[in-house]
Each structure stands twice: as C-alpha cells, then as structure tokens.
N, C-alpha and C positions, 0 to 999 in steps of 0.2 A: 504492499500500500503506500502512494507516495507521502511524503513528507506534508506537502500542502493539505492534501486529502485528509490525514490524520488530524491536522491542525482544525481544519474544518469541521470537521466531525465533533471534537471536543466542545468546539464553539457554539456549534447546533445543539448539542445535548443542554448546554449552559442556558441557552436562549429559550429551548422547550421548556425548562423549569421555571424560568422568569414568567412565560406564557401562563403554564398551569398555576401558577401563584396567583396571578391577575385574575384567571377565571374563578378561582377558589373564593376569592374576596368579591367578585363582582356583585352578588345579588346582595350581600350585606352593604356593600358600598353603595349601590343605586337605591337603598331603601329611602334617603332623602338627600337634600343639600347638605346637610349637617353632616352626615355620615359620610357623603363622598368626599368635601371640602376638607374635613377635621376627625374623620374617623370616630364620630361621636366620643369624643375626650375618652378613648379607653387603651390609650397604649400602655405596655408595662414600661419599666424604667430601663429594660437591655435595650428593645425595640426603638424606645424614644432615644435613648444616647447614641445607638449605633447607626440609625437611621439618619439624625441630626447630622453626623459628621459626614457618612458616607454622600448624603447630599450636598453637602457644602464642598467637600473636596475634589468632585469630578475626575473626569481624566487630566486636569491640572495635576493632581498628585504624581500620577505615573508617568506624565510626559512632561507636562510643563516646567515643573520644580526640577527633576532629574536633568532637562534639557538646558536650563539656566546654570546648572552646577557643573555640566559637561562642558559647555560653552565658555563660561568666565570664570570658573572656579566657586570655592566655598563663600566668599563674603555676602554676595546678593541672594543667594538662596537661603543659607544659615539665618543670617539675620530676618529675612521675611519668614520663616519657619519659627523663630524664636518669638517674633511679634504674634504669628497666628496662635501658637500653645498658649502664649499668656491670654490673648484676647479669648480664646475659648473657655480658658479655667474662669475668667473674670465675669464673662458673660453668664455662665452657668451659675456663679456663686451669688450674682447681685441682681441679675435681671429675671433669671428664669420662674423663681417663685413669687415675686410680685405680681409679674406678668400673668402667669396661670390663675392667680386670684383674682387680678383686675379685668382679666378677659371676660371671666365668667360672671363677673359683677355688671360689665357693660354688655352681656350677652352678645359677645363678638365671635364669630369662626372665622374671621379674615383678618389681616392688619389692618386695611384701609378701614375696615368696620370697627375695629377696636378704638382706633385714632379719631373716629367721628363720635362713636358713641361716648367716648371719655370725655368729650368737650360737649356733649349734648347738643350736635350740631341739628339744625333744622333744614338749614339749607346746606347741601352735602358737599361744600366746597373742599373739606379737607379729605373725603374720602373719595371723591373724583379726583383730585389732584394724585393722591396716593395711587389709586387705580391706574392712572395714565403712567406715572412714574417707574411702576412696577411693570407695566407691559413694554415701556421702553427698555428698559435694563436687563429684564429676563429674556426680550427677544435676543438681543445681544449674548445674552449667557448662553441661551440655548445655541445660538450660533457655533459659540466655542466649543461646544458638546458636538456638535456635526462636524466639525472641523476635526475632532479626535477620532470621530468614528471613520471618517474618509480616509486620515491618515493612515490608521490602524489596518482596514480592510484593503486599500491599495498597497500597503507595503508588503502586507502578508500574503496577497493572492496575485500581486504584481499587475492589478486592474486599475484603469482609469481613476482618477480620484473622485471626480464629480458623481459618476453612478455610482461609486461605493457609500460616497456621503449621503445620497438620496437613499440607497437601501437602510442605511444606519436610523434616518428620518424617520422614513415609514415604520420600521419595528418599533421603535421609541413612541410613536404616535399612537398606533394601534394599542400597546398594551397600556398607556396611560388612560386612553379613552375607557377601556373594558373595566379597569380595578378602581381607578380613584385613589384617594390618599391612602385608605388603609392596605391596598395592593402596594401602592409606592413604600409605604413605611416598613411593610413587612419583607418586602425584597431589598428594600434598603439595607435592612439587617443584614441580610444574607449575603448582599453585596459587598457590605463591609467587610464580613469574614473572609471573603474570597480575595477583597483587595489585599487586607494586610498578609493573608497566605502568600499570595502572589509575590509581593514585595518581600517576604522574609525568604522565600524558596530563591528567588534572584539573588540577594543580598549573600545568601550562604553559599550557593555554586559560584558566583562571580568572584567570591572573594577567595576561595579555594583555587579557582582558575588562574587567580591574578599573583598566586603565591601567598596569600596571607594579606591582614591588615597593615602590616608592616610595610609590604611590599607597595600598596596602594598608595600610603602616605608617601612614601619615597620618592614614587613616581612623579606624584603632584606637586609634592616640595620642591622639584627640580625647575618646575615651570614658574616663571617670575609672577608673583601675586595669587599664583592658584590657590594655595593653602594659607590664605593670610586674611584674617578677619577684617583688618583694616588698610587691605589693598586689594586690587582687582587684577585679573590678568587680561590682556589685550591682544587678541588673536590678530595676526598680520593677515588682512582681508585684500583681495582685488574683487572689485564690483560684489561685495557681500560674501565672496568664497574665500574660507582661509587657506593659505599657501601651506606647503609642505616641502622637506627636502630629505632626501633619501629614508623615507618612512616616518618621520620626524615633524609633528605639526610645528608652524612658526609662530613664535608670539613676540610681541614687541615688550617694552618695558613695561613694569607693573605701574598700573594707575592709583593713586590715593583713592581710598574709599574711609572718609572722614565723618564726622558727627551728622552733617546733613544727610548724607548717603543711609547713615545708619539709623535715624531718626524716621527717615523715609520707608525704610523697609520695615521697621518695626510698626510703623503706621497701620500696616495691614492689619494687625489685631484689633483695631478699632472699628473695622468693618462689621464685626460679628455682632454689633449692638443694633446692626439695621439689615440684616439678610433675612428676609422673611421664611425660607424653607428651614432656619434655624429655630426663629421665634416661634415658628407655628407648633413645633414639637414641644415648645415649653406650654402653649396651652392645649396641646392634645394629650398630654400625659393624663392617665386616670386620678391620680392623687399626688396632691402638691408634697407629701412626706416622702414621695419616692424619687423627688428630684435629687437628693443628695447621693444616692447610690449612682443615678445617670451621672452626675457631675464627675465621679470619681472614674465612671467607666470610660466616658467621653474623653476626660483629659489624658488619661492612658493610651487609649488609642491613637488619639492625636500626636502625642509625643513621640511614640514609637513610630508611626507611620512617616511624620516628616522627616525624622533623623533617618531613618534608612533611605527614604527617597533623595535626601541630600548625598547620601554616601553612594547611592547608585551611580548618580553623574560623576563623582570621581572615579570610582570604580571603571566606570565605561572609558573614561578617558585613559586608563591604564591598558584596558583591553583593546580598546578599538581607537587609537589615538587618532587616525585621520580618516575614518570610515564617513565620518559625519561633517561636513565642510561648511554649512551655513548655520545660523541660530534657529532658522526654521527646521532642518533637517534633525539638529541637535536633540531635537524633542522625540525622536524616534528612538533612543538610546536603549530604553527599556524593551520595545520590541527588537531590536538588534542582540540585545545580551540573551532574551529569551529563546528566540530561533536559531542562536549559533551554540548556547550552552547546554539546553534541555532536548530530552528526546520529543521527537515531534507532538504526539499526543499530550505529553504533559505540558509541553510549550503553549497548546491550544487552551488549555483549562487556565495556564496562567496568562495568556492573552485576555482570558474572560476576566482577567482581573480589570482590564482597560477598559474593557465593555462594561463590565459591573460599575465601575467608577464614571462612567458616561453617563449609563442608562440612569442611575441611582439620581444624577443630579438632574439632567434633561426633563426626567419625567416629574420632578419638582418645579423645575422651573415652568414647564409648559402648564401644568395643574393651578400654580399658584397665579400666573398670568391671566389664565382663563376664568378662574374664580374671581379676580380682581375685576374682569371686565362683566362677566355674567351676573355676579352677585351684588357688586357694589355700584356699577353703572348702568347695567339694562334694567335691573330689577330695583335698585336704589334710586335711579334718577328718572327712567321712563316709562317701566312698568311696576309698579309699585305692588300689584295685585298679581304678579305673575307667580304660577303655581311651581312647587319644587320640580315637577317633570319639565316644564318649559325653562326653567334655569340651567337644568343639567344640561337640556338640547342644547341652549343656546353655547354654554361652555363648550362642548364638543366642536359647534361650530366653530369657536373661537381658537380652540386648539389647533385646528386644522388651518386656520389663518395665520396664525403664528409661526407655525411651522414653516409654511409658505416663505415668509419673511425671512426665518431663519435661515432657511435654505439660500435663499439670495444672498444673504452676508455672507455665507460660509462657502460660497462657489470658490473664492481666491485659495487655490492649496497652497500657495507661501503664506498663509496667514500663522502669526506666533499666538500658540493658544495663551501663552503667560500673560500676553499684550492685552489680548481680548478680554481676558477674565479679570485683570487688573482695572480697567475702566470699569466694567460693570460693579465688579467689588466697591470701588470707589463712590460709584454711582448709588449703591444703597447705602454704604455705610454713611455718607454725608446727607443723604435725604433723609433717611430714617433713624439712624443710630442717635444723634442728638436728641431729637423729638422722643424716641423712646425711653431715653433716659430722663429727661424732663419731665415727660408725662407720668411716669412712673414713681419720681421722688422729688419732685418741686410742685407743691400744692399752689403756688403763685402764676402757675403757667399758663396763659391765656389762649383762647381759640387765634386770635390775631396773631400771637407770639408762634402758635403752632406753626399756621401758614407761611409765616415769614421765614422759620427756620427750615422747613421743608423745601420752599422756593430757593432760598437764599443757598443751601447747601447743593441743590440739582444744579443749578446754573454756574455756581463755582467750580463743579467738576469740570464741565465742559470748557468755562473761560480758561481755567488753569492748565486743562491739558492741552487745548488747541492754541493758546495764545501765549500764555506765560511760560510754562515749561520749556517750549521749543527755545526759548532765548537762552536757556543753558545757565552754567556757572551756579551761583547761590539759587538761582530760579528752578533748578532741575529736582523738585521736588515732588514725590508721588502725591497727586493730587486729592486723595483723600485727605490727608494732614492739614493744609491750608483750608478745603472745603468744610470740614467737620467742625474746624475752630469757626469759622465764619458763620455757620449755621448755629451753633451754641450762642455765640454774640447776637445773633438775630433774634433769637428766642428769647433771651434775656432782657435785651434792650426792648423790644417791641412790648414784650408782657409788663414790663414796669411802666410803659408809657400808656398803656389800655387799662381800663376797669378791672379789677379781680374778677376771677371767677364767681359765679353764683353760688350762694350757699350751700344749693343742693349738690354742686360738682365737689365743693370742697369737704362735704359731709361724705360724700362716698369715696374720696381720695383719704381721709382718715379712718372710714372704714376697713378699706382696703390694707391701709400702713398698720392697722392693728388686728387684721385678721379675723374680722368680723363679716 
C-alpha cells in the first residue's frame, strides 16, 4: 500500500469519527437555539477546558508557531507563547467565574447578548456592533483555518492548493451545521487530545533523530540570534527566499529583540479576555464550582502544547535546515517532520492532529459568527418574534455565506497563518477584552462607555496595523497592545463623562459580585 494512501486512510478514519460525533449530538443540539449555540450550559470541567483551548489554538499551534521558530529562532515564538500561557491562566482565574454568573443573570447565550443585556439596552446598539465585529474578525479567523487545510492537503497529497482548501472548508461546514455547540465542544475535547499526542510523538521521534536535545540546542546556537531571547535570527533572502551554501542556510547578523518587541509578543496574552470561543466555554459549564478544575486542566495543556510547538520549530531547523525557504513554507515544518520520520499510517494519524486543530477552531468561529447574526441581528433587530427553528435555519444560511467569504480570503496559498491569526486575535482582544473586564469588575461602566470602548478598540486595530506599524522602529508594536490600552481609556473617560448606570443595573452588578 502506498505511503500517501496509508496517510489518507488514517485521516479518513479520523474524519469519520468526527462526523459520527456530530451526528450523535445532532438531535440534542437541534432541540433549541439555546442548546445549539451554548449546549444548554451542560459542559463538564474536562470538556470545558480542553474544548476551550483546542478551539483557541487552531492549526496555528501546529503550523504557525513552529513556523515562526523555524524561520527566525526562539525569541518571537517563545515570548508569544509565554504571553499566551499567562493570558490563559489569568483569564480562567479572574474572568471565568464572574462571567458564568453574570451571563446567567443577564439571560444571555451569546457574547453580544451578554453585553447588551448587561447594560439593559432598549436600542440594541452594543449587540449589533458586537455581532458585526464578530462576523468580521471570525471570517478572517476562519480563513486562516482554511489556509491550514489547504497547505496540509496540498503538501500531503501533492495536489493543487485551492481545491484542497475548498475540500477542507466543505467538511468543516457540513460538520458544524449538523452538530452545533455540543458536537463542537465534544469533538474539540477529542481534538485537544489528538493535538497534544501528535505534538508529543513528533517531539520525541524528532529529538531522537536529531541526536538528542543537546544536539538540537548546539545546532541552533550556531546560528546568530537563533537561540537568544533578546536577539532574533535574520535569514538572508532574495525575493523572500532564503539562500543556502553547501547545504547550510545563510543568516545575517542577529537583530536586536528588545523591550518593545518583548512587550509586543507578551501582549498576545491580552487577547484571551476578548475571544468569544473561550468566553463561551465559561458561560456553558454546568456549574461554577467546576471552573477551578477546568482552569488547572487548561493551563497545563496550554503550557505543554506551546512549549513543544516552539521546540519543534528549533528541531526542524536542525533536521531539515534548507528544506523550507520562505516564511510561508516554514509553517509546513510539522508536516515535513511527520511524513519523513514516521511510518505512513502513524503519520496520517499525526497529521490528523493538524486537521483536529483546524476543525476545532473553524467550527467554533463559524458557529459563533453565525449565532451573532442569527440570534443578535436577525432575531434581535429584525424578527423579534422569530421561532427557534427560524433562527437555526438563518444561522445555517449564515454559516454558508461566511464560509464562502472565508474561502475567497484564503485563496492566496502564500498566506502566512501566523499573520492572519495575529490580526484577528488583536481584533477580538481589543474590541471585546477591555469591555469584558470593565463590564465584570467596574460598576461605573456605562452603556456609552461600552460603545466607545468597543468602537475605539476595533478602529485602533485597523489604524495601527495599516498606518502606524508600517512606519517601523518604535512604532512596530503588535496592534493589540496600543488598541487594548486605547479601548480601556475610551471606556473610563466616556463612562466618567456620562451619567451613572441605573440603580437596577448597579444592583445586578452587586448581586453578581456577591454571588447572589
């Protein structure tokens, strides 16, 4: 049996298991919009934790992050990983319990609905804005997942990128339409297990093949700036392609990686306060008391996964120093290691790890974006008496339209997954993160302040990314950091300049704070 056929068989087995899971949960998921979008608040602590992190990390964990480490060394990848690990822990520690309690008090099953009900909106301005921003940023996010699918299938089966990307999109779309949130969360739990097993298998086999951890570290230390937390390697490129001499990749002098780049990378952790796919898990857990266990599970999973993903990039540079010659190609290092170091059938199951990561994220993105439109815009604004069945049908139509737009965005096979994800992550972090924190912990936050903060954060992400950051130098800071700060300032200033929230809103805040 050919190697490619064995890999295909293993991946088909995995995909079949995911579809069976979706069908299993389909009847319960379709019972109501509450069950479809939030699973009836019935998730256990393990599923809550593992599905939250799997849906968050996406194919970025297995392709984007190792690709950064392979291309320019440990600094950018490691500081980003540290920021994400810290953000994960703090988010579970301070946000999860309060949001679970407050979302129930506000009778909300989506993030836009929580914000709107939290401020007792009559004109659903906050809800509409939040839903629109979710549609925008999750469509970009979904596109990054489709790029991952396209790169994976085209590399494995030597097929054109675009048809393979579309095949991945169709599979994810069908699966999400069938099962809803429960199927998504249950499969995400399974996929989180697959992802970490895949990482461990590759890092163990690869380390042995490279001659041990010492050999990997000795090799990367020989490259200027590659194994330096405050320096960064600079590949010598011509038209974006790294040059090599005698089988050795060429690098220039190491560049500095100072305080601003470190702060910029650590700022990734701020994104957690605003990403709906994680926040929804806080709302969906069956009991608030189980969040402590979920926090521990999630933190351990994230620390192990991120550490291994960064090391895989370093190990890949040791074993295949000249095989991937552009920053986009570098994101295929996990695939290259798997197909060269493992028997084909096992490689297929490990490749399912990438597919797992991609599916676990893209189904979340599609479902949340669809719910934002169907529940918060269609039913919230235009058809307030729409039945549950009508809302579900509209959400499925929305899923299809979002998938089509994401496919169009993902048509460029030279897209860098890390770059696409970083922009969408900044969008969510700055648009929703500050407002989430202030809505949960500052009683004086007003509706006007909420609108200003959300709008200010979103606009600043685009302004900084497109106009300020290209200036370089001290302005070359990840857009999430300045946009997050600007959003916080908008919330505080506008809230203090506008009348206090009503006594009813303040009373609800106090009841949630006291656990009543």
